[in-house]
C-alpha positions as CSV (number, residue, x, y, z in Angstrom):
1,M,378.1,-27.1,146.4
2,T,377.7,-23.9,144.6
3,G,374.5,-23.8,142.6
4,T,374.3,-23.5,138.8
5,V,372.5,-21.5,136.1
6,V,371.8,-24.1,133.4
7,T,370.6,-24.1,129.8
8,I,369.5,-27.2,128.0
9,G,369.4,-28.1,124.3
10,N,370.9,-29.8,121.3
11,F,372.7,-26.5,120.3
12,D,373.5,-27.7,116.8
13,G,375.4,-24.9,115.1
14,V,375.3,-22.7,118.3
15,H,373.3,-20.1,116.4
16,A,372.0,-16.7,117.4
17,G,369.2,-18.1,119.5
18,H,371.5,-20.4,121.4
19,R,373.9,-17.6,121.9
20,Q,371.2,-15.4,123.4
21,L,370.4,-18.3,125.9
22,C,374.1,-18.5,126.8
23,R,374.4,-14.7,127.3
24,Q,371.4,-14.7,129.6
25,V,372.8,-17.6,131.5
26,V,376.1,-15.8,132.0
27,A,374.4,-12.5,133.1
28,A,372.1,-14.3,135.6
29,A,375.0,-16.3,137.1
30,Q,377.0,-13.1,137.6
31,E,374.1,-11.5,139.4
32,R,373.6,-14.4,141.7
33,G,377.2,-15.6,142.2
34,L,376.5,-19.0,140.6
35,R,378.3,-21.2,138.1
36,T,377.2,-21.6,134.5
37,A,376.5,-24.8,132.7
38,A,375.0,-26.0,129.3
39,L,373.6,-29.4,129.0
40,T,373.6,-31.0,125.6
41,F,373.2,-34.5,124.1
42,Y,375.2,-36.7,121.8
43,P,374.3,-38.3,119.5
44,H,371.3,-36.2,118.4
45,P,368.2,-37.8,120.1
46,L,366.5,-38.4,116.8
47,T,369.3,-40.8,115.7
48,V,368.2,-43.0,118.6
49,V,364.4,-42.6,118.7
50,A,363.6,-41.9,115.0
51,P,366.7,-42.4,112.8
52,A,364.9,-41.7,109.6
53,R,364.1,-38.2,110.8
54,A,367.5,-37.5,112.3
55,P,369.0,-34.2,110.8
56,K,372.4,-33.7,109.3
57,L,374.4,-31.8,111.9
58,L,376.0,-28.4,111.4
59,T,378.8,-28.9,113.8
60,T,380.8,-31.8,115.3
61,I,380.3,-32.3,119.1
62,E,383.8,-30.9,119.7
63,E,383.0,-27.7,117.8
64,R,379.7,-27.5,119.6
65,E,381.4,-27.6,123.0
66,A,384.0,-25.0,121.9
67,L,381.4,-22.6,120.6
68,I,379.4,-22.9,123.7
69,R,382.4,-22.2,125.9
70,E,383.2,-19.2,123.7
71,Q,379.9,-17.7,125.0
72,G,381.3,-17.7,128.5
73,I,379.8,-21.0,129.7
74,E,382.0,-22.6,132.3
75,E,380.8,-26.2,132.1
76,V,379.5,-28.0,129.0
77,V,377.9,-31.4,130.0
78,V,377.5,-33.8,127.1
79,L,375.0,-36.4,128.0
80,P,375.2,-39.6,126.0
81,F,371.8,-40.1,124.4
82,T,370.8,-43.7,124.6
83,K,367.5,-45.8,124.5
84,D,367.6,-45.9,128.3
85,L,367.8,-42.1,128.5
86,A,365.0,-41.8,126.0
87,R,362.8,-43.7,128.5
88,V,363.5,-41.4,131.4
89,T,360.5,-39.5,132.6
90,P,360.6,-35.7,132.9
91,E,360.4,-36.0,136.7
92,D,363.4,-38.4,136.9
93,F,365.4,-36.2,134.4
94,V,364.9,-33.2,136.6
95,E,365.7,-35.0,139.8
96,R,368.7,-37.0,138.6
97,V,370.3,-34.7,136.1
98,L,369.3,-31.1,136.6
99,V,369.2,-31.1,140.4
100,G,371.3,-34.1,141.4
101,Q,374.1,-33.8,138.8
102,L,374.2,-30.1,138.0
103,G,372.8,-28.4,141.2
104,A,370.4,-26.2,139.2
105,R,369.2,-23.0,140.8
106,L,368.0,-21.3,137.6
107,V,367.2,-23.1,134.3
108,L,366.9,-21.1,131.0
109,V,365.3,-22.7,128.0
110,G,363.6,-21.7,124.8
111,S,359.8,-21.6,124.5
112,N,359.7,-24.8,122.3
113,F,361.7,-26.8,124.8
114,R,360.7,-30.4,125.3
115,F,362.2,-33.2,127.4
116,G,361.7,-36.6,128.9
117,H,360.1,-39.8,127.6
118,K,358.2,-39.1,124.3
119,H,358.7,-35.4,124.8
120,A,356.2,-35.5,127.6
121,G,357.8,-32.5,129.4
122,D,357.6,-28.9,128.2
123,A,358.7,-25.5,129.7
124,C,355.6,-25.3,131.9
125,L,356.2,-28.7,133.4
126,L,359.9,-27.8,133.9
127,A,358.7,-24.7,135.9
128,E,356.3,-26.8,138.0
129,L,359.0,-29.3,138.8
130,G,361.3,-26.4,139.8
131,K,358.9,-25.4,142.5
132,R,359.4,-28.8,144.1
133,H,363.1,-29.1,143.6
134,G,364.2,-25.5,144.4
135,Y,365.1,-24.0,141.1
136,E,363.6,-21.2,139.0
137,T,362.7,-21.5,135.3
138,R,363.0,-18.7,132.8
139,I,361.7,-18.9,129.2
140,V,363.8,-17.1,126.6
141,D,362.1,-15.7,123.6
142,V,363.0,-16.8,120.1
143,V,365.4,-14.7,118.0
144,K,364.2,-13.4,114.7
145,I,366.4,-12.1,111.9
146,R,364.7,-10.3,109.0
147,G,361.4,-11.7,110.3
148,R,362.6,-15.3,110.3
149,I,362.8,-17.4,113.5
150,V,366.4,-18.6,113.9
151,S,366.6,-22.4,114.2
152,S,369.1,-25.1,113.4
153,S,366.7,-26.5,110.7
154,G,366.4,-23.1,109.1
155,V,370.2,-22.7,109.0
156,R,370.6,-26.1,107.4
157,E,368.0,-25.2,104.7
158,L,369.8,-21.9,103.9
159,I,373.2,-23.6,103.6
160,E,371.9,-26.4,101.4
161,R,370.4,-24.0,98.9
162,G,373.6,-21.9,98.9
163,D,372.5,-18.8,100.9
164,V,375.6,-18.9,103.2
165,A,375.5,-15.2,103.8
166,M,372.1,-15.4,105.5
167,A,373.1,-18.6,107.3
168,G,376.1,-16.7,108.6
169,R,373.7,-14.0,110.0
170,M,371.7,-16.6,111.8
171,L,374.8,-18.4,113.1
172,E,376.5,-15.1,114.0
173,R,379.6,-16.6,112.3
174,P,380.3,-18.1,108.9
175,H,379.3,-21.7,108.3
176,W,382.5,-23.7,107.9
177,L,383.8,-27.1,106.7
178,G,386.9,-28.6,108.2
179,G,389.0,-31.6,107.6
180,E,392.1,-33.0,105.8
181,V,393.7,-31.7,102.7
182,V,393.8,-34.6,100.2
183,S,395.3,-35.2,96.8
184,G,393.0,-34.3,93.9
185,H,393.1,-35.5,90.3
186,G,396.0,-33.1,89.4
187,I,393.8,-31.3,86.8
188,G,393.9,-27.9,88.6
189,S,397.7,-27.7,88.9
190,K,398.1,-28.7,85.2
191,Q,395.2,-27.1,83.4
192,T,393.6,-24.3,85.5
193,V,394.8,-23.2,89.0
194,P,396.2,-25.2,91.9
195,T,393.7,-25.9,94.7
196,L,393.5,-27.4,98.2
197,N,391.1,-30.3,98.1
198,L,389.2,-30.8,101.3
199,R,387.9,-34.1,102.7
200,T,385.4,-33.3,105.4
201,E,383.2,-35.2,107.9
202,H,380.9,-32.3,108.2
203,E,377.4,-33.3,107.2
204,V,375.8,-30.0,106.0
205,L,377.3,-29.0,102.7
206,P,376.5,-25.8,100.7
207,A,374.8,-26.2,97.4
208,S,377.0,-26.8,94.4
209,G,378.6,-23.6,93.3
210,V,381.5,-21.1,93.8
211,Y,381.9,-19.2,97.0
212,I,384.0,-16.5,98.5
213,T,385.7,-18.1,101.5
214,R,388.3,-17.7,104.2
215,T,390.7,-20.6,104.8
216,K,392.5,-21.4,108.0
217,D,395.4,-23.8,108.6
218,L,394.2,-25.8,111.6
219,D,397.8,-26.6,112.6
220,S,399.0,-23.0,112.6
221,A,397.8,-19.4,112.7
222,R,398.0,-19.0,108.9
223,C,394.8,-17.7,107.2
224,W,394.1,-16.9,103.6
225,N,391.4,-15.2,101.6
226,S,390.1,-17.7,99.1
227,I,387.4,-19.0,96.7
228,T,386.0,-22.4,96.9
229,N,384.2,-24.6,94.4
230,V,381.7,-27.2,95.8
231,G,380.6,-29.6,93.1
232,F,381.3,-32.3,90.6
233,R,383.8,-30.6,88.2
234,P,381.4,-30.9,85.1
235,T,384.0,-29.4,82.7
236,F,386.1,-32.5,83.4
237,N,383.2,-34.9,83.7
238,G,383.6,-35.4,87.4
239,D,381.5,-38.0,89.1
240,A,382.1,-37.3,92.8
241,M,381.5,-34.3,95.0
242,T,384.7,-32.2,95.6
243,I,385.5,-29.2,97.7
244,E,388.3,-27.3,96.1
245,T,389.8,-24.1,97.4
246,F,392.0,-21.6,95.6
247,L,394.0,-19.3,97.9
248,L,394.0,-15.6,96.9
249,D,397.1,-14.9,99.1
250,P,400.5,-16.5,98.5
251,L,401.1,-19.8,100.2
252,T,404.5,-19.7,101.9
253,G,406.0,-22.6,103.7
254,E,404.5,-26.0,103.8
255,S,401.1,-26.8,102.3
256,P,398.5,-27.1,105.1
257,K,397.5,-30.6,106.1
258,R,394.2,-29.7,107.9
259,I,392.1,-26.7,107.0
260,R,388.8,-25.0,107.9
261,V,387.0,-23.2,105.1
262,K,384.5,-20.5,106.1
263,F,381.8,-19.7,103.6
264,L,381.1,-16.0,103.3
265,R,379.1,-15.4,100.1
266,R,378.0,-17.4,97.0
267,V,379.4,-16.1,93.7
268,R,377.7,-18.3,91.1
269,D,376.4,-21.8,90.1
270,E,378.8,-24.5,89.1
271,R,378.6,-25.0,85.3
272,K,380.3,-26.8,82.5
273,F,382.7,-24.9,80.3
274,E,383.9,-25.7,76.8
275,N,387.4,-26.4,77.8
276,S,390.0,-25.8,80.6
277,E,391.0,-22.4,79.3
278,A,387.4,-21.1,79.4
279,L,387.2,-22.4,83.0
280,K,390.5,-20.8,83.9
281,G,389.3,-17.4,82.6
282,Q,386.1,-17.7,84.7
283,I,388.1,-18.6,87.8
284,F,390.2,-15.4,87.4
285,R,386.9,-13.4,87.1
286,D,385.7,-15.1,90.3
287,V,389.0,-14.1,91.9
288,S,388.5,-10.5,90.9
289,R,385.0,-10.5,92.5
290,A,386.4,-12.1,95.7
291,Q,389.2,-9.6,95.9
292,A,386.7,-6.7,95.6
293,F,384.6,-8.3,98.3
294,F,387.5,-8.5,100.7
295,R,388.5,-4.9,100.0
296,R,385.0,-3.8,100.9
297,L,385.1,-6.0,104.0
298,A,388.4,-4.4,105.1
299,R,386.8,-0.9,105.0
300,W,383.8,-2.1,107.0
301,T,385.7,-3.7,109.9
302,R,388.9,-2.9,111.7
303,R,389.2,-6.5,113.1
304,P,391.6,-8.8,111.3
305,L,389.9,-11.8,109.7
306,N,390.7,-15.3,110.9
């Protein structure tokens, strides 16, 4: 069996640090003529061992797999995390999974890597066990952006306070929400501007406010520049969180049934207006700011947005 270069982690969001790990896995595998693999877990281990501390997730497991594969990883192994797995010792984990299942010849992990029952194993133990089982261990340094260590928890904090631009730097892609387009209250089409109302299962939502976004029809190749309001529609005394997107480009053909909204930059806080006309005027001012943003973006990059 051909050996494997492996990386291990939760990989939530597949941020810049995860991507560096994946890039080094691919480079090492090419040098040694080995396969590449990433081992991840679902559900998140904390949902099993400490549910009260389990984080909201940035990506679904399907998105996580796809993003890892985009980095050039050939095999993504999703290990179901159960109470039984939580009790596995570091030694058994290495023998049964890394060596027995994956045929590891080189394992790359971050410096804060922990594994096994009660997090008893760390990168040093992983390296010691490698000497017995015939694999090398390489520790990959953390990635810093503007002096901040990139981490999934740090990205979540940025998004939840509305700093989607910085979160995008750390993710090396925009944060997105995806899901079904559902019927709204009909207020936008009658009193302000028509919008696409998103129902999403994504757990990490941006802070209430208005954002410059890019919207994609998940059932076709259609994409639009857009602005999105996340919040409670205070002008209309809304009592439930909504995610409403107004397309800056003409919508031709059928209205999309499933969309992905990528958050590029925050425009302003959500606030209550005196009436629908005042809100409509503000929306048009938001549109002008978004259009100026996309014009600048078009000058900076030659690649088409998607």
